[in-house]
C-alpha positions as CSV (number, residue, x, y, z in Angstrom):
1,M,15.4,-8.2,-23.9
2,E,18.5,-7.7,-21.8
3,L,17.9,-8.1,-18.1
4,H,19.7,-5.9,-15.5
5,Y,19.9,-7.3,-12.0
6,G,21.5,-4.4,-10.2
7,E,19.6,-2.8,-7.3
8,I,17.6,0.4,-7.2
9,E,17.8,3.2,-4.7
10,I,15.0,5.7,-4.3
11,L,16.4,9.2,-4.1
12,S,13.3,11.4,-3.6
13,I,9.5,11.6,-4.0
14,S,7.7,14.8,-4.8
15,N,4.8,16.4,-6.7
16,S,5.1,18.8,-9.6
17,A,3.8,22.3,-9.0
18,A,0.1,22.9,-9.6
19,E,-1.4,25.7,-11.6
20,P,-2.1,28.8,-9.5
21,D,-5.9,28.6,-10.0
22,E,-6.1,24.8,-9.5
23,V,-8.7,23.8,-7.0
24,E,-8.2,20.1,-6.7
25,L,-4.6,19.3,-5.9
26,L,-2.8,16.0,-6.3
27,P,-2.4,14.3,-2.9
28,E,1.2,13.9,-1.7
29,M,2.9,10.5,-2.0
30,P,4.5,9.4,1.4
31,E,7.9,7.8,1.2
32,H,6.6,4.4,2.4
33,Y,4.3,4.3,-0.6
34,V,7.3,3.5,-2.9
35,R,9.3,0.3,-2.2
36,F,11.9,-1.6,-4.2
37,V,11.9,-5.4,-3.6
38,H,15.0,-7.3,-4.8
39,Y,15.6,-11.1,-5.0
40,P,18.5,-13.0,-6.7
41,D,16.5,-13.7,-9.8
42,C,13.8,-11.0,-9.9
43,Q,13.0,-7.5,-8.7
44,Q,10.0,-5.2,-8.5
45,L,9.1,-1.6,-7.8
46,I,5.9,-1.3,-5.8
47,I,4.1,2.1,-5.8
48,M,0.9,2.7,-3.8
49,L,-1.0,5.6,-5.4
50,P,-2.6,8.1,-3.0
51,S,-5.5,8.6,-5.4
52,Y,-7.7,6.2,-7.3
53,G,-5.7,4.5,-10.1
54,P,-7.9,5.2,-13.1
55,E,-7.8,9.0,-12.2
56,Y,-4.2,8.9,-13.5
57,Q,-3.3,9.2,-17.1
58,T,0.3,8.1,-17.9
59,I,3.4,6.8,-16.3
60,K,6.7,7.7,-17.8
61,L,10.3,6.6,-17.2
62,M,12.8,9.3,-18.0
63,D,16.6,8.8,-18.3
64,T,17.6,12.1,-16.6
65,G,21.3,11.7,-17.6
66,R,20.4,11.7,-21.3
67,N,17.0,13.5,-20.9
68,E,15.4,10.7,-22.8
69,V,12.0,9.0,-22.5
70,I,12.7,5.2,-21.9
71,D,9.1,4.1,-21.5
72,E,5.6,5.8,-21.5
73,R,2.2,4.1,-21.2
74,P,-1.2,4.5,-19.6
75,V,-1.1,4.0,-15.8
76,T,-3.7,1.2,-16.2
77,D,-1.1,-0.9,-18.0
78,R,0.9,-1.2,-14.8
79,L,-2.0,-1.1,-12.3
80,S,-2.7,-4.1,-10.1
81,G,-5.9,-3.5,-8.2
82,S,-7.2,0.0,-7.7
83,I,-4.2,1.9,-6.3
84,Q,-1.1,-0.4,-6.6
85,I,1.5,-0.2,-9.4
86,L,3.7,-3.3,-9.9
87,W,6.8,-2.8,-12.1
88,D,9.2,-5.5,-13.1
89,T,12.4,-3.4,-13.1
90,L,14.8,-6.0,-14.6
91,E,14.1,-4.2,-17.9
92,I,15.6,-0.9,-16.6
93,P,19.3,-0.5,-17.3
94,P,21.8,1.1,-15.0
95,G,21.5,4.9,-14.8
96,Q,19.7,7.7,-13.1
97,F,16.0,8.0,-13.8
98,R,12.8,9.8,-12.9
99,I,9.3,8.3,-12.9
100,E,6.5,10.7,-13.8
101,I,3.0,9.7,-13.0
102,K,0.5,12.1,-14.5
103,W,-2.8,12.8,-12.6
104,K,-6.1,14.0,-14.1
105,N,-5.3,17.7,-13.4
106,G,-2.0,17.6,-15.2
107,Q,0.2,17.4,-12.0
108,Y,2.8,14.6,-11.6
109,H,4.2,12.4,-8.9
110,L,8.0,12.6,-9.4
111,I,10.1,9.7,-8.2
112,E,13.9,10.1,-8.6
113,L,15.9,6.9,-8.5
114,I,19.2,5.2,-9.4
115,K,19.6,1.8,-10.9
116,Y,23.0,0.3,-10.2
117,S,24.8,-2.2,-12.3
118,E,25.4,-5.7,-10.8
119,E,29.0,-4.8,-10.2
120,E,28.2,-1.5,-8.5
121,S,25.6,-3.3,-6.3
122,K,28.2,-5.9,-5.2
123,E,30.8,-3.1,-4.5
124,R,28.3,-1.2,-2.4
125,K,27.5,-4.2,-0.4
126,A,31.2,-5.0,0.1
127,I,32.0,-1.5,1.2
128,V,29.2,-1.4,3.7
129,Q,30.0,-4.8,5.1
130,A,33.7,-3.9,5.4
131,Y,33.3,-0.6,7.2
132,Q,30.0,-1.1,9.0
133,V,29.9,-0.5,12.7
134,S,26.8,-1.8,14.5
135,D,25.1,0.5,17.0
136,E,24.0,-2.4,19.1
137,P,26.3,-3.5,22.0
138,I,28.2,-6.7,21.4
139,S,27.4,-9.6,23.7
140,D,28.4,-13.2,23.7
141,S,24.8,-14.1,24.5
142,G,23.2,-11.5,22.3
143,P,21.7,-12.1,18.9
144,I,23.7,-11.8,15.7
145,I,22.7,-8.7,13.7
146,Y,22.9,-9.0,9.9
147,R,22.7,-6.1,7.5
148,D,22.1,-5.8,3.8
149,G,24.4,-4.1,1.3
150,F,23.0,-0.7,2.1
151,G,23.6,-1.0,5.8
152,N,19.9,-1.8,6.7
153,I,19.4,-4.3,9.4
154,L,18.0,-7.6,8.0
155,P,15.0,-8.8,10.0
156,D,15.2,-11.9,12.2
157,E,12.7,-14.1,10.5
158,D,11.9,-16.2,13.7
159,L,11.3,-13.0,15.6
160,L,9.2,-11.5,12.9
161,I,7.0,-14.7,12.8
162,R,6.5,-14.5,16.6
163,E,5.8,-10.7,16.4
164,Q,3.3,-11.2,13.6
165,A,1.6,-14.0,15.4
166,M,1.2,-11.8,18.5
167,H,0.1,-8.9,16.4
168,D,-2.6,-11.1,14.7
169,I,-3.8,-12.4,18.1
170,F,-4.0,-8.8,19.4
171,R,-6.0,-7.7,16.4
172,R,-8.3,-10.6,16.6
173,F,-9.2,-9.9,20.3
174,S,-9.3,-6.1,19.7
175,K,-12.0,-6.1,17.0
176,K,-15.0,-4.1,18.0
177,L,-17.8,-1.9,16.6
178,S,-19.1,1.4,17.9
179,Y,-22.3,3.1,16.8
180,S,-23.3,6.7,16.2
181,G,-26.6,8.2,15.1
182,N,-29.9,6.4,15.4
183,F,-31.8,3.6,13.8
184,R,-32.9,5.8,10.9
185,G,-29.3,6.5,9.9
186,G,-25.8,6.7,11.3
187,T,-22.3,5.4,11.3
188,I,-20.9,2.0,12.3
189,T,-17.2,2.2,13.1
190,Y,-15.0,-0.9,12.9
191,S,-11.7,-0.9,14.7
192,D,-9.1,-3.7,15.4
193,G,-6.1,-1.8,16.9
194,E,-4.6,-1.3,13.4
195,Y,-7.4,-0.2,11.1
196,T,-10.5,1.9,11.6
197,I,-13.3,2.0,9.0
198,D,-16.6,3.9,9.1
199,F,-19.7,2.3,7.4
200,Y,-22.9,4.3,6.9
201,H,-26.1,2.6,7.7
202,E,-29.8,3.5,7.0
203,M,-33.2,2.2,7.7
204,G,-34.6,0.1,4.8
205,G,-38.0,-0.4,3.3
206,G,-40.2,-3.4,2.6
207,N,-38.6,-6.7,3.7
208,C,-35.3,-4.9,4.4
209,H,-35.2,-3.5,7.9
210,M,-31.8,-1.9,7.6
211,Y,-28.8,-1.8,5.2
212,I,-25.1,-0.9,5.5
213,D,-23.2,0.7,2.6
214,I,-19.8,-1.0,2.0
215,P,-17.1,-0.3,-0.6
216,T,-17.0,-2.6,-3.6
217,E,-13.8,-4.7,-4.2
218,D,-12.7,-2.0,-6.7
219,Q,-13.2,0.8,-4.2
220,W,-12.1,-1.0,-1.0
221,E,-8.4,-0.2,-0.8
222,L,-8.9,3.5,-1.9
223,K,-11.7,4.2,0.6
224,T,-10.5,2.1,3.6
225,H,-6.7,2.0,3.1
226,V,-7.0,-1.6,4.2
227,P,-5.6,-4.5,2.0
228,L,-8.3,-6.1,-0.2
229,S,-7.3,-9.5,1.3
230,E,-8.8,-8.4,4.6
231,R,-12.2,-7.3,3.2
232,K,-14.1,-10.6,3.4
233,E,-13.1,-11.2,7.1
234,I,-13.9,-7.6,8.1
235,L,-17.3,-7.6,6.4
236,E,-18.3,-10.9,8.0
237,F,-17.3,-9.6,11.4
238,V,-19.3,-6.4,10.9
239,A,-22.4,-8.3,9.6
240,E,-22.4,-10.8,12.4
241,R,-21.6,-8.3,15.2
242,V,-24.3,-5.9,14.1
243,Q,-26.8,-8.8,14.1
244,R,-25.7,-9.9,17.6
245,D,-25.7,-6.3,19.0
246,Q,-28.7,-4.8,17.3
247,A,-31.0,-7.4,15.7
248,P,-30.5,-11.0,16.8
249,S,-33.7,-12.1,15.1
250,W,-32.8,-10.6,11.7
251,K,-31.0,-12.4,8.9
252,Y,-28.3,-10.7,6.9
253,E,-27.0,-10.9,3.4
254,I,-23.6,-9.5,2.2
255,R,-23.7,-8.3,-1.4
256,E,-21.1,-6.4,-3.4
257,D,-21.8,-3.0,-2.0
258,I,-24.4,-3.4,0.7
259,I,-25.1,-5.6,3.7
260,Y,-28.9,-6.2,4.0
261,Y,-30.8,-7.1,7.1
262,Y,-34.2,-8.8,6.7
């Protein structure tokens, strides 16, 4: 298989029209749900689906210049997790394309894009670098600002590391729970300055005094919009803080979809 290392530009993201009598509509796909990641020896298109992955049927790549189907397969073939599509785009040749992702009601997400050749990518970078004018004031003591071939400011890695560390510290000290309802049933709300998640709790029976419903690993990202990698830490915080706040003499057990208190 021939590999094509040119970069991809996302032109537009939209949904196809629904039938006039359709009740359940395909959720819109925000622009930041689609990202192209490019490295010298590999590249990837990352698509976050706004609905549960298995609810989709097919994903199709159309060459819009030739009106030709390049690739079509079940969405599950490209699914990584419950809502994320990972696509190695080295196999896509230069040209103008449309990705069609078919949902359960027959509607599509439509992603228009251009794949440049390696030569075109280099030319675009050279043009931007030659004629680029920075908006930031020039100062002998100021930081050097670097940009990529499309004119986007490249991040200062040291600054990003410091900002991420400060952000993580802020989140760690901002974690809290709030409660609504009563002991028989209600909602426990987790928040940390970035994410907010509601968990339903209810009075148990027998040896179980109370339980909290939690999304399984397969459902986590879809229901919470929080990365799966954060799930374990958040659930442990919720379980421990509820124990401390509400029932210090109880023991808890975190299972796949429930936190039990005995």
